[in-house]
C-alpha positions as CSV (number, residue, x, y, z in Angstrom):
1,M,-8.4,85.7,39.3
2,R,-10.5,83.0,37.6
3,F,-9.4,79.5,38.8
4,G,-10.1,75.9,36.3
5,V,-8.6,72.6,36.4
6,C,-7.8,70.6,33.9
7,Y,-9.6,67.8,33.2
8,Y,-9.5,64.3,31.2
9,P,-13.1,63.1,30.4
10,E,-11.8,60.3,28.1
11,Q,-10.2,58.1,31.1
12,W,-13.1,58.5,33.2
13,P,-16.9,56.7,32.6
14,E,-19.4,59.0,31.1
15,D,-21.4,58.5,34.3
16,R,-19.0,60.1,36.4
17,W,-18.5,63.5,34.1
18,A,-21.4,65.3,35.9
19,I,-21.1,64.2,39.2
20,D,-17.2,65.8,38.6
21,A,-18.6,68.7,37.1
22,A,-20.7,69.7,39.9
23,A,-18.1,69.1,42.2
24,M,-15.9,71.3,40.6
25,V,-18.3,74.0,40.8
26,D,-18.9,73.4,44.6
27,L,-15.1,73.7,45.1
28,G,-15.4,77.7,43.6
29,L,-13.8,76.4,40.0
30,E,-15.0,78.3,36.6
31,L,-13.0,77.0,33.5
32,V,-12.1,73.2,32.5
33,R,-9.5,72.4,30.2
34,I,-10.3,69.3,28.1
35,G,-9.1,68.0,24.7
36,E,-5.1,68.6,24.5
37,F,-4.3,64.9,24.1
38,A,-7.5,63.2,23.2
39,W,-6.5,62.9,19.3
40,A,-6.8,59.3,18.9
41,K,-9.9,59.3,20.8
42,M,-11.2,62.4,18.4
43,E,-10.2,60.7,14.9
44,P,-9.8,57.0,16.1
45,T,-9.2,55.8,12.2
46,R,-8.0,58.6,9.4
47,D,-11.4,60.7,8.8
48,S,-13.2,58.6,11.1
49,F,-14.6,61.6,13.9
50,D,-15.9,60.9,17.1
51,W,-17.1,63.3,18.2
52,G,-20.5,62.5,20.1
53,W,-18.5,62.1,23.3
54,L,-16.4,65.0,23.2
55,D,-20.0,66.9,22.3
56,R,-21.2,65.4,25.4
57,A,-18.1,66.0,27.5
58,I,-18.6,70.2,26.8
59,E,-22.3,69.6,27.0
60,T,-21.9,68.3,30.7
61,L,-19.5,70.9,31.7
62,S,-21.0,74.3,30.5
63,S,-24.2,73.1,31.9
64,A,-22.8,72.9,35.4
65,G,-21.4,76.3,34.6
66,L,-18.3,75.7,33.8
67,G,-16.4,77.1,30.4
68,V,-14.5,74.9,28.5
69,V,-10.6,76.0,27.2
70,L,-10.6,73.6,24.7
71,G,-7.4,72.0,23.7
72,T,-6.3,70.8,20.2
73,P,-4.5,67.8,20.4
74,T,-1.4,68.1,18.1
75,A,1.0,67.1,21.0
76,T,-0.1,63.3,20.7
77,P,-0.7,62.2,17.3
78,P,-2.0,58.7,16.7
79,V,-0.2,55.8,16.3
80,W,-2.1,55.3,12.8
81,L,-0.9,58.6,11.6
82,M,2.9,57.5,12.5
83,R,2.6,54.2,10.9
84,E,1.0,55.9,8.0
85,H,3.7,58.8,7.9
86,P,6.4,57.7,9.4
87,E,8.5,60.2,8.0
88,I,6.8,62.8,10.9
89,M,8.9,61.5,13.6
90,S,11.1,63.7,15.3
91,V,15.0,62.5,14.6
92,A,17.7,63.1,17.9
93,S,20.8,64.4,17.2
94,D,22.6,61.1,17.5
95,G,20.5,59.7,14.2
96,R,17.9,57.9,16.3
97,P,14.3,58.2,15.2
98,R,12.2,59.1,18.5
99,P,9.6,56.4,17.9
100,Y,5.5,56.6,18.9
101,G,4.7,55.8,22.5
102,S,5.4,59.6,24.4
103,R,4.8,62.6,23.5
104,R,6.0,65.2,21.0
105,H,7.6,62.9,18.8
106,T,6.9,65.0,15.6
107,C,9.0,67.0,13.7
108,P,8.2,70.5,14.0
109,T,9.6,71.1,10.1
110,S,7.4,68.0,8.8
111,E,4.9,69.8,6.1
112,R,3.1,66.5,6.2
113,F,2.7,67.1,10.3
114,R,1.6,70.7,9.6
115,E,-1.1,69.2,7.3
116,E,-2.0,66.7,9.4
117,S,-2.5,69.2,12.6
118,V,-4.7,71.7,10.1
119,R,-7.0,68.9,9.2
120,I,-7.3,67.7,12.9
121,V,-7.7,71.3,14.1
122,T,-10.0,72.3,11.3
123,A,-12.4,69.8,12.0
124,M,-12.2,70.9,15.6
125,V,-13.3,74.2,14.7
126,E,-15.6,73.4,12.2
127,R,-17.8,71.4,15.4
128,Y,-16.9,74.0,17.9
129,G,-16.2,77.3,16.7
130,D,-19.7,78.9,17.7
131,D,-20.2,76.2,20.6
132,E,-21.3,78.9,23.8
133,G,-19.3,76.6,26.1
134,V,-16.5,77.0,24.7
135,V,-14.7,80.0,26.3
136,A,-11.2,79.8,25.3
137,W,-8.5,77.6,22.8
138,Q,-5.1,76.0,24.2
139,I,-3.3,75.6,21.0
140,D,-1.1,72.5,20.6
141,N,0.5,71.6,24.4
142,E,4.1,73.0,25.9
143,P,5.6,73.5,22.5
144,G,9.0,72.8,23.0
145,N,8.8,70.7,25.9
146,H,11.3,67.7,26.1
147,D,14.0,69.3,24.0
148,S,11.3,69.1,21.1
149,A,11.6,71.8,19.0
150,R,15.2,70.7,17.9
151,C,15.5,68.0,15.0
152,W,18.0,66.3,13.0
153,C,16.0,64.8,10.2
154,D,16.9,65.5,6.7
155,P,14.1,67.7,6.0
156,C,15.2,70.2,8.6
157,Q,18.7,69.6,7.4
158,N,17.1,71.0,4.0
159,A,15.2,73.7,5.5
160,F,18.0,75.0,7.8
161,T,20.3,75.3,4.5
162,E,17.4,77.9,3.3
163,W,17.0,79.5,6.9
164,L,20.8,80.3,6.3
165,E,20.7,81.7,2.9
166,R,17.9,84.0,4.0
167,R,19.2,84.8,6.9
168,Y,22.4,86.0,5.6
169,G,22.2,86.3,2.4
170,T,26.0,85.2,1.0
171,I,28.1,82.7,2.3
172,A,30.4,85.5,2.5
173,S,28.5,86.9,5.1
174,L,27.7,84.5,7.1
175,N,31.5,83.0,7.3
176,D,32.2,87.0,8.5
177,A,29.4,87.5,11.4
178,W,30.6,83.8,12.4
179,G,34.5,84.6,13.1
180,A,34.2,81.2,11.0
181,E,38.6,81.4,10.5
182,F,39.2,79.7,13.8
183,W,39.4,76.0,14.0
184,S,39.5,76.7,10.1
185,T,35.2,76.6,10.0
186,T,35.0,78.7,6.9
187,Y,32.4,77.5,4.4
188,P,32.9,77.3,1.0
189,D,28.7,77.6,0.9
190,F,25.7,76.6,2.8
191,E,25.5,73.3,1.8
192,S,28.4,72.3,3.9
193,I,26.8,73.7,7.1
194,V,25.3,70.8,8.8
195,L,22.8,71.0,11.8
196,P,25.3,70.4,15.1
197,K,25.7,66.5,16.1
198,P,27.3,65.0,18.6
199,T,30.8,65.5,17.5
200,V,34.5,65.2,19.0
201,T,34.6,68.2,21.2
202,S,32.6,71.7,20.8
203,H,30.7,73.5,17.8
204,S,30.6,76.8,17.1
205,P,28.6,79.1,19.5
206,S,27.4,80.5,16.4
207,L,26.1,77.5,14.4
208,L,24.3,76.6,17.8
209,L,22.8,79.7,18.6
210,A,21.6,79.8,14.8
211,H,20.0,76.4,15.3
212,R,18.3,77.9,18.8
213,R,16.5,80.3,16.6
214,F,15.9,78.0,13.2
215,A,14.2,75.7,15.2
216,A,12.1,78.0,17.4
217,D,11.0,79.5,14.0
218,Q,9.8,76.3,12.7
219,V,7.7,75.8,15.9
220,I,6.4,79.4,15.9
221,S,5.1,78.7,12.2
222,G,3.4,75.7,13.3
223,L,1.2,77.6,16.2
224,E,1.2,80.2,14.1
225,A,-1.1,77.9,11.0
226,Q,-2.8,76.3,13.9
227,A,-3.7,80.2,15.4
228,E,-5.0,81.2,11.6
229,I,-7.8,78.6,11.6
230,I,-8.8,79.3,15.4
231,A,-8.7,83.2,13.9
232,A,-11.3,82.9,11.2
233,G,-13.6,79.7,12.5
234,A,-14.4,80.9,16.4
235,P,-13.4,84.8,16.1
236,A,-15.4,85.3,19.3
237,H,-12.5,82.5,21.5
238,P,-9.0,83.9,22.9
239,F,-6.6,81.6,22.3
240,T,-3.3,80.9,23.7
241,S,-0.5,78.3,23.8
242,N,1.1,77.0,26.9
243,L,4.9,77.0,28.0
244,Y,6.3,75.0,30.3
245,F,7.7,76.9,33.0
246,G,11.2,76.7,32.7
247,D,11.3,75.9,29.6
248,R,13.7,78.1,27.5
249,E,13.3,76.7,23.8
250,L,10.7,79.4,22.7
251,N,10.2,83.4,23.4
252,P,6.9,83.4,25.9
253,R,6.6,86.9,24.0
254,R,6.7,85.6,21.0
255,V,4.8,82.8,21.5
256,A,2.1,85.0,23.6
257,G,2.2,87.8,20.4
258,I,0.2,85.1,18.5
259,G,-3.3,85.2,19.9
260,G,-2.5,88.2,22.5
261,L,-3.0,85.7,25.6
262,A,0.3,84.8,27.7
263,S,0.2,81.0,29.2
264,C,2.4,79.4,31.5
265,D,2.3,75.5,33.1
266,A,3.8,76.4,36.4
267,Y,5.2,73.5,38.9
268,P,7.6,75.2,41.4
269,Q,9.0,71.7,42.6
270,G,10.4,71.2,39.4
271,T,12.6,74.9,39.2
272,S,15.1,75.3,41.5
273,G,13.2,77.0,44.3
274,P,10.6,79.7,45.3
275,I,13.0,82.4,43.6
276,E,13.1,81.3,40.2
277,A,9.6,79.9,40.2
278,R,8.3,83.6,41.3
279,F,10.4,84.9,38.4
280,N,8.7,82.5,35.7
281,L,5.0,84.1,36.8
282,A,6.7,87.5,36.2
283,L,7.8,86.6,33.0
284,H,4.8,84.8,31.3
285,R,3.2,88.2,33.0
286,S,5.0,90.5,31.1
287,A,4.5,88.9,28.0
288,A,0.8,90.0,27.1
289,P,-2.0,92.4,28.9
290,T,-3.6,89.0,29.7
291,A,-1.4,85.6,31.9
292,W,-3.0,82.6,32.1
293,V,-1.2,79.9,34.5
294,M,-2.6,77.1,32.1
295,E,-1.6,74.0,34.6
296,H,-0.4,74.5,38.6
297,Q,0.4,71.5,40.3
298,A,-2.1,70.6,43.2
299,G,0.6,68.8,45.2
300,R,3.4,66.2,44.8
301,I,4.5,65.8,41.0
302,N,6.0,62.8,39.5
303,W,8.8,63.5,37.5
304,T,11.3,65.7,39.2
305,E,14.2,63.3,40.6
306,R,13.2,63.2,44.0
307,N,9.2,64.3,43.8
308,A,9.1,65.6,47.6
309,H,5.8,66.1,49.5
310,V,4.0,69.2,49.6
311,G,3.3,70.4,52.9
312,E,0.0,71.8,54.3
313,G,-0.5,75.9,53.3
314,Q,2.0,75.2,50.3
315,V,-0.3,75.3,47.4
316,A,-2.4,78.1,49.2
317,Q,0.9,80.1,48.9
318,W,1.7,79.4,45.5
319,M,-2.1,80.8,44.6
320,R,-1.8,83.9,46.3
321,E,2.0,84.4,44.3
322,A,0.0,84.2,41.2
323,A,-2.3,86.3,42.4
324,A,0.4,88.7,43.4
325,E,1.9,88.6,40.0
326,G,-1.4,89.9,38.3
327,M,-2.0,86.8,36.6
328,D,-6.0,86.7,35.0
329,A,-6.5,82.7,35.5
330,F,-5.0,79.5,37.3
331,L,-6.0,76.3,36.3
332,F,-5.1,73.2,38.2
333,F,-3.3,69.9,36.8
334,R,-5.3,68.0,37.7
335,W,-8.8,67.3,38.5
336,R,-8.3,63.3,39.8
337,A,-5.3,61.5,39.4
338,G,-4.7,59.3,36.9
339,R,-5.2,55.3,37.0
340,S,-3.2,54.4,34.4
341,G,-0.8,56.4,32.1
342,Q,2.4,57.9,32.1
343,E,1.4,60.6,34.7
344,Q,-0.2,58.2,37.1
345,Y,1.6,59.3,40.3
346,H,1.0,62.9,39.6
347,T,-1.6,64.5,42.0
348,G,-5.0,65.5,41.1
349,L,-7.7,67.3,43.4
350,L,-9.3,64.1,43.5
351,D,-7.3,61.4,44.6
352,H,-7.1,58.1,42.6
353,H,-10.5,56.6,44.1
354,G,-12.2,59.9,43.6
355,E,-12.0,61.3,46.9
356,P,-10.6,64.9,47.9
357,G,-7.1,64.9,48.3
358,P,-4.9,66.5,50.8
359,S,-4.8,70.1,49.2
360,Y,-8.6,70.2,48.5
361,E,-10.2,71.9,51.1
362,E,-6.9,74.1,51.3
363,I,-7.6,75.3,47.9
364,R,-11.8,75.7,48.4
365,K,-10.8,78.2,51.4
366,T,-8.1,80.1,49.3
367,I,-10.5,80.6,46.0
368,G,-12.7,82.2,49.0
369,E,-9.9,84.3,49.9
370,L,-8.8,85.9,46.5
371,A,-12.1,86.4,45.2
372,D,-12.0,89.8,47.1
373,A,-7.9,90.6,46.6
374,T,-7.3,93.9,45.2
375,P,-5.5,94.0,42.0
376,T,-1.6,94.3,42.4
377,D,0.1,97.6,41.7
378,A,2.0,98.1,38.7
379,P,5.8,97.1,39.2
380,R,8.4,99.9,39.3
381,A,11.2,98.1,38.3
382,A,11.9,95.7,35.1
383,L,14.6,93.2,34.2
384,L,15.9,93.3,30.8
385,W,15.5,89.1,29.8
386,D,16.4,87.7,26.3
387,I,16.3,84.2,25.6
388,E,18.8,84.5,22.7
389,D,21.1,85.5,25.6
390,L,20.0,82.6,27.7
391,W,20.9,80.5,24.3
392,S,24.3,81.8,23.6
393,I,25.2,80.9,27.4
394,D,24.1,77.4,26.8
395,S,26.0,77.3,24.0
396,E,29.5,77.5,26.3
397,V,28.7,76.8,30.0
398,H,31.4,77.4,32.1
399,A,29.7,76.4,35.8
400,P,26.7,74.5,35.7
401,G,24.0,75.8,37.9
402,A,26.0,79.0,38.5
403,T,23.4,81.1,35.3
404,H,20.8,82.4,36.9
405,S,17.7,83.5,35.0
406,A,16.0,85.2,38.2
407,L,17.7,87.8,40.1
408,T,17.9,87.6,43.8
409,L,17.9,90.6,46.0
C-alpha cells in the first residue's frame, strides 16, 4: 500500500514547499494530491490562467520523489464565475438559492456549468496531460456531498420531466408503476410531475426514488464529461472521483467504473462507529480492481457534533484496517493544519505552526510496519448492497437509526 497526503501549496509561502516535500519523503510518503480547490488561483479572471505557481509546485514535489495526484477544481467555482452566471447556482428544496461562499454550490444539471467545467479541465489537461510529475487525476471532489446531488431549479425541473418520459415512455406506464391511484396522485401528463418540495405530509416514495435516480444520473454525466477529456489528453494517467465515506447519493461502483479506479474519503469519527467505518472501506474496495483512500483523518476532525480527541495508536489502527481491506493507496488529509478558512481546526500531519503533530511519528512507524505486509486473502463471503434499496428506505423511515448499512456479526 502506498501512502500520501493532501497538500495545498496555494495556502503556504513558496519557500516552504521544498521543505514540506522533503519532510513528506522522509516520512515515507509517495503521493501528494493538490489542486482540487484552486480554481480561483488557476484562473483569477476569465481566460486569464496563472499556471506558474502550479508548474513550480508540481516540479518541487516531483523533484523530491513524490507522485502528484492532480485534482480538477470543479467543486469550488470562483466568485467571478458565479457573478457572470448566477443561473448555475444550485437551488434548495424550499426554493432558496445556495449562494457562493462554500463549496458544491452549483447545479449538476446546469449546461452552463458543464461547459465551464469542461473548459477548465481541458486547459489543465493541455498543460499537464504529459507532465511526468503527475501520476493520477482526481475528478471533482466528493461529488454529491453536502446534499449537493439534488437541485430544485427550473432547468432541473425541465430535465426531470424529460428523464421521466425517457424512462417510462407513457404517463399511463408511470402511473401504473408508481401505484398513483392512492391519494389521487394520478398524473395526466409528465409536465404535471414536479420535483418533490416541502409539502403537508409525505410524498409518494416512487417520486422520491425517481428524483434520487435522476439526480445521480446528472452528477455522473458531469463526471463522465471530465473523464473523457482526461482519457483523451492524459491517456497514461489513471483517474478517479473520490466519494465521501458516508454519502449515499451515488453508487460507488458506478462512479469507479468511469475511470476503473475506486476512491473514498474516510473519516471514521464521522460514522456511527468502527463497524460502519470498516464496512465503508470494504464497500469501496469492492467497487473496482484498484481502490484508494484519497483522504483519511490524521487526528481530530472539525465538522462533527463532538470532535473527539484521537488517542495514541488510533491512527495506526486505521492504517492497518485499510491495509487489511486491501486498499492500494492511503492519503491523509491534510499535510498541515490550515491557519485560515473553513477547515482550519481540522488536524494535519503538521500542526498550525508547522511542527509535527501528535500522530506524526506513529504514522512513520506504521508506514514502515506495513511495508512488509503480505497481500490480504480473497474474501470468502459477500453481502448484497444496493444503493437504490437504501434510497427506498430513506423515503419512509420507520425508526431513525435502526437501519444499518453494515452487518454486525
